[in-house]
N, C-alpha and C positions, 0 to 999 in steps of 0.2 A: 505444574507449578512447583516452585521451590518454597518449601514450607518449614518454618521453625516452630517447634512446640516446646514451650517452657512449662515444665511440670509433668511428672509421669505418675500421678495418682490414678484413680479409677478412670476418669474421663480422659486424661492425657495419654495414658497407656493405650486405651482403646483407639484414640485418634492415631497414635503411632502405628497401630496394627492395621487399621482400615485404610488410611490414606495412601500408603504405598501400593496397596492392592488396586487402587484406582488410577495408578500411574504417576503419582506425585513423588517428587524427591523430598524426603522428610528427614530432618535432623531433630533430635530431641535432647533436652538438657534438664538437669535437676539442680538443686541447690548444693549438692555435695560433690559433684564432678562426674564425668562420663564413666569412670571406672565403677561407679556405684549403681549404674543403671542395669537392671536385671535383663539377662539375655532373652527372657520370654517377651520383653517389650520390642525386641529387635528382629524377630523371626521373619517378618514380612519385608524387611529391607530398610527400616529406619536406622539412621546412624547416630551413635552417641557422641555428643560434642559438649564443649563448654557452653555456658550461657551466652558468652560473648560471640562465639561462633554461630550459635543458633539464631541470632538476629542479624547476622551479616549477609548481605546479598540475597535477601529473601523477597519473594512476592507477597507472602502472607506470614504473619507471626500470630500464633495462637497462645493465649495465656490460659493455662490450666492450673492455677495456683489459688490458695485461699484468698478471699477478698481482702483481708487485712494486710496481706503482703504486697498488694499492688503498688503502694507508694515506694516500696524498696526498689522496684525495677525501673522507675523513671529514668535514673542515670543510664541504665542499660539501653534504653530506647532513644536516648538523646540524639544519637547520630543516625538513627533510622529515618530515611526520607519520609516526608509526610504523605507521599502517594502510596506507601506500603500499607496494605490492609492489616489492621490489628484486630483480632477477634478475641473477645473476653468470654469465658465460660463460667464465671464465678457467681455465687449467690451470697447474700448476707445472712449469717446465722449468729446472733449475738453471743450465744453460748460457746461458740468456737472462735469468733472473730473479735471478741471483746466489743464493748459498746462504741459505735461510731455515731457521734451526736448528730451529724448532718443527716444521715440516713434515718435515724430514729425520729428526727424532726420532719421527715417527709421527703427528703431529696431522693430522686429516683436512683437506684443503685448504679445503673449504667452511666448516668450523668456524673455521679461521684467518681467512678473509675476514669472516665474521660478527663475530668477535671484534675485528678491526681497525676495522670500521665501527661497532660498538656497536649493531647492530640485526639483526633477522631478515632472512634472504635466502632466495631459492630458487636452485637450480642448474639451468641448462638450456643447450642448444646447445653445451656444452663437449665432448660426445662425438660430434660430427659433423665430419668433415673439411671444410675450407672449400670444396673443389671440389664435393664431394657436396652440401653445403648450398646452393650456388649453382645447381647444375644438376639435382639428382635429386629435387626435390620433386614430389609428385603429388597429385591430388585425393583427398579422403577416400573410402575404399572401394576404392581401387585395390588389386588383389590382391598386387602386388609393392611396396607402399609401404614405405619405410624408416622405422624407428622411432627416436626419440630418448629416452633416459632423462632424467627430471627428479627432483629431490629437493627436499623442503621440509618444514618442521616445522608451519607454520600451514596450515589448510585453505584459506583464501582464496588464499594464495600457490600452493598446489598446483593449485587450480582454474584460476587465471589463467595459470600457466606452461603447463599442459597445453593450455589453449585456444589460447594464442599459438603453441605448437609446431605444433599442428594447422593454424593459420592460415598458417604458413610452408611447409606442404606435406608434413608428416611426422606419423606417428602418435606419440602421447605415451605413454610407459611410466612409471608412477609407481614409482620405484625405492626409495622410503622416505624416512626422515628424513635430515637433514644428516649425522648421525653415521654413517649407512650409505652416504653418497655416495662413499666411497672405492671402491665397486664400479663407479663410472663414471669414475674417474680414469685418466690415462694408464697403460697397461700391463694394463688389465683386459680381459676378453673382449668387452665391449660398447663399448669405446672406439674410435671411428672404424673400425668393421668393417662398417658398413652392413647391420645386421640387421633383420629384421622383428620385430613385436611378439612373436610366438610364439618366435622364436629368442632374443630378449632374455630372455624369461621362463624359457626352458630353460637359459640360460647364465649369468645374472647371479650366481647363487649359487655358481658354480664359481670365482669370482675368489679368488685367494690373495693376501691383503694384503701379506704379507712379500715377495712376488716382484714386485710392481708396479714399484718403482724400477728394478730391474735390467732388466726387460723394456722399460720406457720408454727407458732409456739405450741399450739395444741397437738400438731403432728409430731413435733419433737418430743413432747412429753409422752405421747403414746408409744413412740419408738423406744424411748428409754425404759418405759414400763415393760414393754415386750422383751427387751434385752435382759432385764432383771428377772423375768419370769420364764419365758420359753424362747431363748435366743435362737434355737434351731428353727423356730417358726417365723423368723424375720426374713421371709423370702419375698420375691418380687410380687407374687400375688397379694400378699399382705400389704406391702408398701403401696402398690398402685391402688388397691381397694381402699386403703386408709385415706389416701389423697382424694380419691373420688368422693368419699363420704364427707370429708371435711371441707373440700374446696369447691365442689360443684353443687 
């Protein structure tokens, strides 16, 4: 498939490295211009382009940008046909994204994104930590393969998102519609806890919507405290373990 990735932070960069290995044609863009994309992002074949070029003639467009910047790219997607699958990877963190009243009042993050863009989206790769995403992918069929939940309303978006998750080294678990995607938001049992397909299936319905923000904020506070104390100990084992304690 022809894929455009907007954003080359931790998740976007890993997508740019993994998807070409799976045979996809990938172009990547950032907010500064292609000349500012690090060569380490391009070593497996992704091409640096402008944001406008990254959304032209694509089968799939993946948004890997902070959630509060989503409204800025609506004009960029205005000419993209509605049948193109757009996948969002973002999460809402008030300490980073500023306060978004609609989400604070209970709107599902994915529905807010879809509303801002004025088009259908899928949600994927938001519930995997960046270290696990970079280092823990395994071939299909591996007995201890980590799974990633995805959400989508359209069947084509569901199929494409699940295929691409598999192509990046993880099992894909269809978690339901965008309206139900709060179950994979920060604070939920399946958020960045490195679970298998079976474990996600067993735990996803145990999510308690009203408790997600508090659990999310507790995790942020614990990470900040760790950074101030022993930043060298802020490793993947700590992060996954913390999430499992607070979210499960």
